[in-house]
BALOBA-1460 file (C-alpha; in Angstrom, 3 decimals):
// residues 178
<rec num="1" residu="x" x="0.000" y="0.000" z="0.000"/>
<rec num="2" residu="x" x="1.491" y="3.285" z="-1.014"/>
<rec num="3" residu="x" x="-1.317" y="5.825" z="-0.836"/>
<rec num="4" residu="x" x="-3.249" y="7.419" z="1.956"/>
<rec num="5" residu="x" x="-6.424" y="6.987" z="-0.125"/>
<rec num="6" residu="x" x="-5.903" y="3.216" z="-0.203"/>
<rec num="7" residu="x" x="-5.372" y="3.220" z="3.574"/>
<rec num="8" residu="x" x="-8.568" y="5.237" z="4.088"/>
<rec num="9" residu="x" x="-10.407" y="2.751" z="1.867"/>
<rec num="10" residu="x" x="-9.026" y="-0.138" z="3.939"/>
<rec num="11" residu="x" x="-10.136" y="1.587" z="7.143"/>
<rec num="12" residu="x" x="-13.585" y="2.026" z="5.612"/>
<rec num="13" residu="x" x="-13.630" y="-1.688" z="4.867"/>
<rec num="14" residu="x" x="-12.982" y="-2.350" z="8.563"/>
<rec num="15" residu="x" x="-16.305" y="-0.603" z="9.153"/>
<rec num="16" residu="x" x="-18.047" y="-3.446" z="7.375"/>
<rec num="17" residu="x" x="-16.665" y="-6.214" z="9.606"/>
<rec num="18" residu="x" x="-17.871" y="-6.920" z="13.146"/>
<rec num="19" residu="x" x="-15.312" y="-6.814" z="15.920"/>
<rec num="20" residu="x" x="-14.332" y="-10.224" z="17.296"/>
<rec num="21" residu="x" x="-15.115" y="-8.870" z="20.777"/>
<rec num="22" residu="x" x="-18.715" y="-7.912" z="20.047"/>
<rec num="23" residu="x" x="-20.624" y="-8.073" z="16.781"/>
<rec num="24" residu="x" x="-22.548" y="-4.897" z="17.680"/>
<rec num="25" residu="x" x="-19.534" y="-2.769" z="16.686"/>
<rec num="26" residu="x" x="-16.939" y="-2.964" z="13.928"/>
<rec num="27" residu="x" x="-13.173" y="-3.098" z="13.688"/>
<rec num="28" residu="x" x="-13.313" y="0.532" z="12.491"/>
<rec num="29" residu="x" x="-15.348" y="1.511" z="15.575"/>
<rec num="30" residu="x" x="-12.609" y="-0.112" z="17.647"/>
<rec num="31" residu="x" x="-9.833" y="1.810" z="15.858"/>
<rec num="32" residu="x" x="-11.731" y="5.093" z="16.182"/>
<rec num="33" residu="x" x="-12.237" y="4.510" z="19.911"/>
<rec num="34" residu="x" x="-8.569" y="3.633" z="20.315"/>
<rec num="35" residu="x" x="-7.500" y="6.863" z="18.593"/>
<rec num="36" residu="x" x="-9.783" y="8.890" z="20.877"/>
<rec num="37" residu="x" x="-8.394" y="7.125" z="23.969"/>
<rec num="38" residu="x" x="-4.865" y="8.031" z="22.902"/>
<rec num="39" residu="x" x="-5.537" y="11.644" z="21.964"/>
<rec num="40" residu="x" x="-7.170" y="12.054" z="25.404"/>
<rec num="41" residu="x" x="-4.019" y="10.941" z="27.244"/>
<rec num="42" residu="x" x="-1.492" y="12.435" z="24.800"/>
<rec num="43" residu="x" x="-3.217" y="15.369" z="23.065"/>
<rec num="44" residu="x" x="-0.008" y="16.556" z="21.393"/>
<rec num="45" residu="x" x="0.904" y="13.175" z="19.898"/>
<rec num="46" residu="x" x="-1.118" y="12.795" z="16.718"/>
<rec num="47" residu="x" x="1.112" y="9.975" z="15.433"/>
<rec num="48" residu="x" x="0.271" y="7.904" z="18.504"/>
<rec num="49" residu="x" x="-3.446" y="8.503" z="17.916"/>
<rec num="50" residu="x" x="-3.037" y="7.512" z="14.259"/>
<rec num="51" residu="x" x="-1.287" y="4.323" z="15.364"/>
<rec num="52" residu="x" x="-4.357" y="3.620" z="17.485"/>
<rec num="53" residu="x" x="-6.639" y="4.257" z="14.534"/>
<rec num="54" residu="x" x="-4.786" y="1.866" z="12.212"/>
<rec num="55" residu="x" x="-3.384" y="-0.698" z="14.655"/>
<rec num="56" residu="x" x="-5.634" y="-3.548" z="13.496"/>
<rec num="57" residu="x" x="-5.568" y="-3.075" z="9.709"/>
<rec num="58" residu="x" x="-3.454" y="-6.235" z="9.470"/>
<rec num="59" residu="x" x="-6.489" y="-8.296" z="10.506"/>
<rec num="60" residu="x" x="-7.765" y="-7.941" z="6.945"/>
<rec num="61" residu="x" x="-4.661" y="-9.730" z="5.642"/>
<rec num="62" residu="x" x="-3.665" y="-12.383" z="8.098"/>
<rec num="63" residu="x" x="-4.029" y="-14.224" z="11.350"/>
<rec num="64" residu="x" x="-4.199" y="-12.882" z="14.885"/>
<rec num="65" residu="x" x="-0.585" y="-13.885" z="15.423"/>
<rec num="66" residu="x" x="0.772" y="-11.893" z="12.486"/>
<rec num="67" residu="x" x="-1.625" y="-8.948" z="12.213"/>
<rec num="68" residu="x" x="0.723" y="-6.520" z="13.990"/>
<rec num="69" residu="x" x="3.573" y="-7.221" z="11.581"/>
<rec num="70" residu="x" x="1.284" y="-7.163" z="8.545"/>
<rec num="71" residu="x" x="-0.321" y="-3.926" z="9.694"/>
<rec num="72" residu="x" x="3.112" y="-2.348" z="10.128"/>
<rec num="73" residu="x" x="4.043" y="-3.346" z="6.575"/>
<rec num="74" residu="x" x="0.854" y="-1.736" z="5.269"/>
<rec num="75" residu="x" x="1.167" y="1.573" z="7.095"/>
<rec num="76" residu="x" x="4.954" y="2.123" z="6.996"/>
<rec num="77" residu="x" x="5.098" y="3.633" z="3.466"/>
<rec num="78" residu="x" x="2.009" y="5.755" z="4.159"/>
<rec num="79" residu="x" x="2.387" y="6.907" z="7.784"/>
<rec num="80" residu="x" x="6.064" y="6.349" z="8.522"/>
<rec num="81" residu="x" x="8.306" y="4.339" z="10.768"/>
<rec num="82" residu="x" x="7.046" y="5.427" z="14.182"/>
<rec num="83" residu="x" x="3.388" y="4.666" z="13.447"/>
<rec num="84" residu="x" x="4.359" y="1.351" z="11.831"/>
<rec num="85" residu="x" x="6.627" y="0.396" z="14.741"/>
<rec num="86" residu="x" x="3.802" y="1.085" z="17.196"/>
<rec num="87" residu="x" x="1.337" y="-0.966" z="15.133"/>
<rec num="88" residu="x" x="3.776" y="-3.860" z="15.203"/>
<rec num="89" residu="x" x="4.498" y="-3.398" z="18.919"/>
<rec num="90" residu="x" x="0.881" y="-3.487" z="20.093"/>
<rec num="91" residu="x" x="0.890" y="-7.302" z="20.127"/>
<rec num="92" residu="x" x="4.096" y="-7.750" z="22.154"/>
<rec num="93" residu="x" x="2.885" y="-4.906" z="24.399"/>
<rec num="94" residu="x" x="-0.085" y="-7.078" z="25.371"/>
<rec num="95" residu="x" x="2.265" y="-9.943" z="26.170"/>
<rec num="96" residu="x" x="4.469" y="-7.545" z="28.178"/>
<rec num="97" residu="x" x="1.575" y="-6.109" z="30.190"/>
<rec num="98" residu="x" x="0.174" y="-9.547" z="30.980"/>
<rec num="99" residu="x" x="3.599" y="-10.476" z="32.319"/>
<rec num="100" residu="x" x="4.238" y="-7.314" z="34.329"/>
<rec num="101" residu="x" x="0.752" y="-6.172" z="35.408"/>
<rec num="102" residu="x" x="-1.544" y="-8.914" z="36.755"/>
<rec num="103" residu="x" x="-4.491" y="-6.497" z="36.897"/>
<rec num="104" residu="x" x="-4.122" y="-5.843" z="33.172"/>
<rec num="105" residu="x" x="-4.226" y="-9.547" z="32.373"/>
<rec num="106" residu="x" x="-7.289" y="-10.045" z="34.566"/>
<rec num="107" residu="x" x="-9.125" y="-7.320" z="32.653"/>
<rec num="108" residu="x" x="-8.507" y="-8.596" z="29.120"/>
<rec num="109" residu="x" x="-11.524" y="-9.052" z="26.898"/>
<rec num="110" residu="x" x="-12.474" y="-12.598" z="25.960"/>
<rec num="111" residu="x" x="-11.033" y="-12.193" z="22.462"/>
<rec num="112" residu="x" x="-7.781" y="-10.653" z="23.756"/>
<rec num="113" residu="x" x="-7.413" y="-13.586" z="26.139"/>
<rec num="114" residu="x" x="-7.973" y="-16.029" z="23.274"/>
<rec num="115" residu="x" x="-5.490" y="-14.314" z="20.967"/>
<rec num="116" residu="x" x="-2.896" y="-13.933" z="23.727"/>
<rec num="117" residu="x" x="-2.428" y="-17.692" z="23.667"/>
<rec num="118" residu="x" x="-1.983" y="-17.660" z="19.881"/>
<rec num="119" residu="x" x="0.486" y="-14.773" z="20.166"/>
<rec num="120" residu="x" x="2.770" y="-16.572" z="22.589"/>
<rec num="121" residu="x" x="1.277" y="-15.874" z="26.015"/>
<rec num="122" residu="x" x="3.194" y="-13.881" z="28.588"/>
<rec num="123" residu="x" x="6.806" y="-12.896" z="27.965"/>
<rec num="124" residu="x" x="9.859" y="-14.458" z="29.494"/>
<rec num="125" residu="x" x="11.896" y="-12.108" z="31.667"/>
<rec num="126" residu="x" x="14.440" y="-11.771" z="28.842"/>
<rec num="127" residu="x" x="11.711" y="-10.870" z="26.330"/>
<rec num="128" residu="x" x="10.266" y="-8.324" z="28.763"/>
<rec num="129" residu="x" x="13.687" y="-6.721" z="29.265"/>
<rec num="130" residu="x" x="14.212" y="-6.484" z="25.496"/>
<rec num="131" residu="x" x="10.755" y="-5.007" z="25.013"/>
<rec num="132" residu="x" x="11.387" y="-2.434" z="27.742"/>
<rec num="133" residu="x" x="14.471" y="-1.232" z="25.803"/>
<rec num="134" residu="x" x="12.484" y="-0.491" z="22.628"/>
<rec num="135" residu="x" x="12.690" y="3.166" z="21.569"/>
<rec num="136" residu="x" x="8.892" y="3.547" z="21.658"/>
<rec num="137" residu="x" x="8.301" y="1.336" z="24.686"/>
<rec num="138" residu="x" x="6.074" y="3.769" z="26.648"/>
<rec num="139" residu="x" x="4.048" y="4.612" z="23.545"/>
<rec num="140" residu="x" x="3.533" y="0.938" z="22.714"/>
<rec num="141" residu="x" x="2.229" y="0.339" z="26.244"/>
<rec num="142" residu="x" x="-0.091" y="3.356" z="25.970"/>
<rec num="143" residu="x" x="-1.393" y="2.035" z="22.644"/>
<rec num="144" residu="x" x="-2.008" y="-1.391" z="24.137"/>
<rec num="145" residu="x" x="-3.889" y="0.001" z="27.126"/>
<rec num="146" residu="x" x="-6.004" y="2.131" z="24.774"/>
<rec num="147" residu="x" x="-6.589" y="-0.945" z="22.587"/>
<rec num="148" residu="x" x="-8.134" y="-2.795" z="25.506"/>
<rec num="149" residu="x" x="-10.245" y="0.228" z="26.586"/>
<rec num="150" residu="x" x="-11.567" y="0.779" z="23.046"/>
<rec num="151" residu="x" x="-14.164" y="-1.966" z="22.988"/>
<rec num="152" residu="x" x="-17.382" y="-0.208" z="23.968"/>
<rec num="153" residu="x" x="-20.371" y="-0.877" z="21.708"/>
<rec num="154" residu="x" x="-22.279" y="2.289" z="20.862"/>
<rec num="155" residu="x" x="-19.633" y="4.667" z="22.177"/>
<rec num="156" residu="x" x="-19.937" y="8.040" z="20.456"/>
<rec num="157" residu="x" x="-16.597" y="9.082" z="18.917"/>
<rec num="158" residu="x" x="-15.675" y="11.109" z="15.838"/>
<rec num="159" residu="x" x="-15.898" y="9.129" z="12.605"/>
<rec num="160" residu="x" x="-13.194" y="8.338" z="10.085"/>
<rec num="161" residu="x" x="-13.694" y="11.676" z="8.313"/>
<rec num="162" residu="x" x="-12.375" y="13.387" z="11.470"/>
<rec num="163" residu="x" x="-8.997" y="11.690" z="10.983"/>
<rec num="164" residu="x" x="-8.592" y="12.094" z="7.212"/>
<rec num="165" residu="x" x="-6.704" y="15.414" z="7.529"/>
<rec num="166" residu="x" x="-4.309" y="13.947" z="10.103"/>
<rec num="167" residu="x" x="-3.719" y="10.894" z="7.899"/>
<rec num="168" residu="x" x="-2.963" y="13.135" z="4.917"/>
<rec num="169" residu="x" x="-0.653" y="15.368" z="7.001"/>
<rec num="170" residu="x" x="1.282" y="12.352" z="8.267"/>
<rec num="171" residu="x" x="1.561" y="11.021" z="4.730"/>
<rec num="172" residu="x" x="2.913" y="14.379" z="3.485"/>
<rec num="173" residu="x" x="5.570" y="14.323" z="6.233"/>
<rec num="174" residu="x" x="6.608" y="10.823" z="5.165"/>
<rec num="175" residu="x" x="6.834" y="11.918" z="1.538"/>
<rec num="176" residu="x" x="8.948" y="14.961" z="2.486"/>
<rec num="177" residu="x" x="11.317" y="12.818" z="4.547"/>
<rec num="178" residu="x" x="11.850" y="10.356" z="1.684"/>
């Protein structure tokens, strides 16, 4: 994927597929809620919010185990390295939080609990130490916490059109840096 228009189309497609957590809302609803969660805690970090918006686009292309990597591949040429790295890191961030925060693990949705097993379960202490040294470690954890909070059927959040300008701005920055 090389265009922001194609990414917007893919996000729109997510609006036609029910979320695995609850069929009364879609994968797009989930991404929109995640973006709102992130902009609320980090209002000056639009890239983090965009990572929340697009973090599950890889679900359209592959399995639960590989959707973070696939999503990163999709968004990297369009939204840049940081957004792509965060998309990829949201899966290991779940594994990290389950390992380091028992309350987080106890609060996982049914689908997140199911996919955690497929994604490798909790981290070993060595994996957790490596993850903690990632350049975007804190942001990946924030994204993961927002991911889990963004599963509320019927929650009123701005629609995809609200984010189109930010997606285009991020894409322009990527093009300028190339």
